[in-house]
N, C-alpha and C positions, 0 to 999 in steps of 0.2 A: 220523644227526644231520649237519646242514648246515655245510659248511665256510663260512669268511669269504667275505663278498660282495665284489665287485669295490671298494666303496667303502671299507669296510674294510682291503683290501688295500692301496691306493692311502694312507691315512692312516698305515698302518703303514711302508709305505715312506717317505713323507713325513719322518715323526718320525725313523726311522733314517738318513737324509738329512742331517737336523739336527745329530742326534748326531754324525754322521761328521764333519760341519764343523766342529762345536764342539771336537771331539778335536784334530784338527788345529790351530785358531787358539789354541786356550788352551795346547797345548805350544809354537807358534811364536812367538805375541805375549804370551801371560801373559793372566790373567783381566782385569785392568783395562784392558788395551788392546784387549780384544775386545769390539766392539758387536755387538747385536743384529742390524744392519743390515749387519754384515760377514758373521754366520752365515747370515743368510738370503739374503745375495747369494752366498754358496759355495754354499748347497744349492739356490739358484736357486727361492727360494719367497717369499711375502710375509710382512712381518710380520704381519699377521693370522693367518696359518698358523702363525707361530711361536707367537704367543698362544694358538693353539687348542689347543696340545701343552704349553708349559710357562708357569707365569705370569711368569717372567723368566729370565735366564741364570744366577742364582744358582741356582735349582732344578735346571736343567740339568746345573751344576756337582756338585751335591748329588747327582744320580743318577749320574754317570760315577764320583764318588769311592766312592759306594756299592758300586758293581759291581766297582769295583777291590778293595775290602777283601772282597767278596764272593768273589772268585777267590782271594785270598789265604787265606780261610778254608777254600775247598775244597781248598787243597793242605794246610792244616793238619789238615783232617780226614781226608784220605789218608792221611798220616805217622801218624793216629792207627790207622788200619786195619794198616797195614803193621807197627808195634809191636806189635799185637795177633797179628801172627801170627807173630812171629818168638820164639825160644826165651829163657830166661835169660841164655844166655850170650852174647847181643847188646845192650846196655846201650841204652837207649831214648834216653839222651842224645846218642848218637852219630847218631841220627836228626833230632833235633831242632837239633842243631847244622847240619846238612846244611840243613834247613829255614831257619834262620835267615841261612845264607850265601845260599840262593838268593833270599829276601826283600830281602838288601842287594844283591844283583849286579842283582835288577832295576831299581835305582835307577841304575845304568850301562847297562844292556843296553836297558831300554825306558823312552823320552823321555815317554811318556803317564804311566807309574808315576811317574817322577822328577818331573815336573811337578805333578802333581796332589798328590801327596804334599807337595811343598814350598809349593804355593799355599793348599792346603786350611785351614790354621788361622786365616790372615787373611780368607781369603775368606767362610769358612763360621763363623767365629766360635763361637760356642755350639752351634752345629748339629753341630761337627767334634768334639765331644766325646761328643753323643749318638749320633752314627753309629758312631764307636771304640766306645762301650760297648755298645752294641747289635748291631752287626754284626761286628766285630773282636776284640772280648775274648772270646765266649763260646767259638769255637773254640781260644782259647789256653788257657781254663779247662777245654775238654774233654781237651787234650792233657796238661796238668799232670793231672787226674784219672787219665787211665791210667797214667801215670808213679807216680802214687802207690799206684794199686792193684797195680803190679808191685814195689813196694816199694823204688822207686828214687829217692825225693823224701826228704829230712829229715822228722821225725816233726812233725805238728803244722805242717807250711806252708799259710798261709792263702792257698788257692787263688785265688780273685777277687782280693786285693790284689796276688799276684804277678803275675796276668796283666795286671792293669792297669798295673803298674810295667812288667813286660816290653814291653808295646806302647807304654807311652810311649819306651822304650829304642830299638824299632825305630824310631819315626817319628822321633826324635831323630837316630837313625843315618842315616836316609834324608837328613835336612837335612846332616849333617854332610859327608856324601860329595858329595851335589849341588852344595854350594857349595865345594868342594876343587878346586885346580887340578890336583891330581893324584889322580883319581879312585880309581884301581886302589890306589894306596897308602893313602888313606883307607879304602877298602874293609877292607883288610888290616888295619888298626891298630883300625876300629870292630868288625871282627867278633870281634878276639882281645879288645877289652875286653867286649864282651857274653858271650864264652865264658865268661871269668872271672868273669864277674856269676853266671850261669848253675852254674857249676861249685859254687856255694856251696849251691844246692839239692841236689843231689846225695846220696843216703844215704852213709854212710861206707862201705859195702862196695862200691858202685860205684866212690866217689872212687878206692879203694885198687886196684880192678881196671883201672880206666880210666888 
């Protein structure tokens, strides 16, 4: 099988340069104050080149946001595998709490995560819900399903509905932390609140054990 030719390699590098430029500008200036001209100037390519890769800057933002959620989904799936590998004496809720804290912690430690999550609802509109539903919600459903299989959830938990509500809570948690003057304190309070909400899902035996 032949590898990519020089033209394909150049196109891939150009696209990567555009994405790298957009990441920085969306973080530094916000979506609204970042123009296509600013992106192409930072990437040192023409506007025509930009439009050969993306129909507009919103499509680029949507791609970056989707990639971010895919990364978070991969962490969730890794947590699923870790839970499957543990014995019944190690409650899955502990691993889920660790994952929740890691997600919220990214709001402080990763400016790209913070800004994309904060800007996505206003930038993407209805597309925001679609991306969340198709990219972010399924990994949460898989995580809840694993917990249910281990008998660690309350009976008859509506997995899809709970997954959607938990995702909304995580997204809102990002907004709360990002807007706070004291993000560390806000992280502590937000994590505690989400932990209290999730504890209501735990089976009685798990709650008693925890």
